[in-house]
N, C-alpha and C positions, 0 to 999 in steps of 0.2 A: 196223460191218458193216451194210449196208443190208438191209432185209427188205421183203417185198411182201405186201400184202393184196389178194387177188383176190376180187371179188364177182360172182356170176352170178345172172341172173334172166331172166324173160320178162315184158316189159311187158304190162299188160292192154290189149287192143285199144281198147276204147271209152274208155280213160283216157290214150291216147297223148299227146294235146296237153298235158294236165296234167302227165304224167310228164316230157315234154321241158322244160317251163318250170321245174318243180321241180328237175330235175337240174342244169340250166344256171344258174338264177338263185339257187338256195339250197343244194342239196346240195354241189356242188363248191366254191363259194366259201367256205361256212361251214366245211367241213373244212379248207380251206387256211388260213383265218383262225385256226383253233385252233393252228396251228404245230407239230403233231405228225406229220402225214402230208400228202402232196400227191397229188392224183389226177393221174397222168401219162398216162392213156389211157382212152378209152371206145371199145368195139368192138362191131360186129355179127359174128356167126359166119356167114361166107359159105358155108363148107363144113365139115362135121363135126358131132359130136353137140352138143346144146344143154346148158344153156339158151342162148337166142339172144343175150343182151346180157352183156357183160363190162366191169367197171370195175376198173382197176388203180391201187392206191395204194402209194406207197413211203414208208418211214420209216427213220430211222437205226438203230432197235433194236426188239426185241420189246417192251421196256418202254414205248416211245412208242406202239406200237399198243395195248397194254393200257390205257395211260392214256387214249387217245382213246375206245376203245369202251366205257369205263365212265363217261364224262362224261354228265351229264344232257342237255346240248344235243345230243350225238351220239345218245343213245337216242331223243330226240324226232325227230331227222332220220330215223333208221332206221324208227321206227314209221310215219312219214308215207310213207317210201319203200315199205314193205310194203303200204300201202293202194293202191298204184298198180301193183304187180307180183305175179307168181306165181313159184313154184319157186325161191325165193331160197336160195342157200347160199354159203359162202365158204371160202377156204383161206388160211392163213398160210404164206408161203414164206420159206426162208432159202437163201442161195447154197451150192452144193455145193463151190465152190472149183475146179471143173474148168475153168470159163470165166471170164475176167476180165470182170466186169460193166462195162457201159458206161452209167453213169447219165446221164439226160437230164431236162430239165425237163418236156418234153412228148414223148410217143412219136409219131413221124411215120412215114409210109409204111404198109406192110402187113406182117402177121406170119404166119408159119407156125409153129405151136406143136405139139410132140409131147409125149406124156405116157406113162409106162410105169413098170414095176417092173423093177429090175435083178435078174437071177437071182443069188442069193448065191454060188453056185459059180463064176459067171463074172465076179465083180466086178472083179478086176484085169485080166482080159482085156478087159472093157468099157472101162476107163480107157485101156488101150493103144490099142484100136480108135478111141476118140473122139479121142485126141491125135494119132495117127499117120496115120489114114486119114480119118475122118469130117470133122473140122473143116477140114483143108486142102482137101478136095474141095468141101465146100459153099461155102466162101469163094470158091474159084475159079469156081464156077458162078454166083456173084452174090448169095448169101445171106449176110448178116452174122449171125454167132452172137452174140446180145446178152444171153443169160442162161441159166443152168442152175441149177435150184432144186430143193430137197427140201421136201416138205410137212411142216411142223412141226405144224400143226393143220388137220384136214380129211380128207376122204375120199381113198382111193387112186384112181389110181396115185400113187406117192410121188415121182416125178421129173417136173418140167416143164422142157422144153427149148425155148427161144425163138429163132427166126430172124426177121430183118427184111429187107425189100427196099423199094426206092424205088417200084417199079412192081408192080402186081398181076400183070402179064404175066410178070415175072421168075419169080415163084413158079410160075406155070403151066408155063413152059418147064423149070424145074428138075424138076417132078414128071413131066414127059414124058421127061426125059433118062434113057437106058438106064443110064448110070453111076450116077445117083442111085437108080434102082430096085435096082441090085445092092447099093449101100450099105445101102439099107433092108432088103433080105433078110439081109444080114450082121448088121445091128442086131437084127433079129427073132430071130436065133439066140441073142442075149445077154440079151434082155428078155422080159417077159410083160405082158399086159394093155395092149397098145399101142393108142394112139389118136392122132388128130391133128385140127387145126383150121386153117382159113384165116380170118384176121381182117381186117376192113376198118374204117376209122374210122367212128364213129357220127355225128361232127359236133358232139358236145356239148363236147368238149375239144380233140380233135386233128382239125382240119380240114385236108385236103390242098389 
């Protein structure tokens, strides 16, 4: 069962060039060389709450993530990263099983991510809504549902839902679509603490 480690931060402005070199030349390749997790995407938040930068890593199990983050060489990498960024935090995600994961080596395109808590009294209604209404509709509009995750370790909200599009324009057209707005209003009746982000590739891993 694949799991995902999401790391968020804001690069320090006057250290941006050092940050770019470090992330591309050391942080990403050295994590890959460890063989426990691969960085599949690095993103800027084009719209939505920060922090501004997101890095996504995928591993085969929670145990592999735990093995990675306790290695001395990873602790050194993280300490050096923290000297170049502010507002760092992370989340460990596991699949909910509601959506078939689409594993890739590198995340391409653009992403529209939503995060929320499912109201416990509406849990089964939420499942029905997602399966019968939401997923078919967003796929027809041009968004591919590529992940649905629960937060195993990290701050709420507890659910992260990921959609991807080949073009940024596609996400904009979906958000302007009256049918999508109606779907979102129906979703909001079933969840709380809703938020969303539009992500564009940062160029450190996933160049379009």
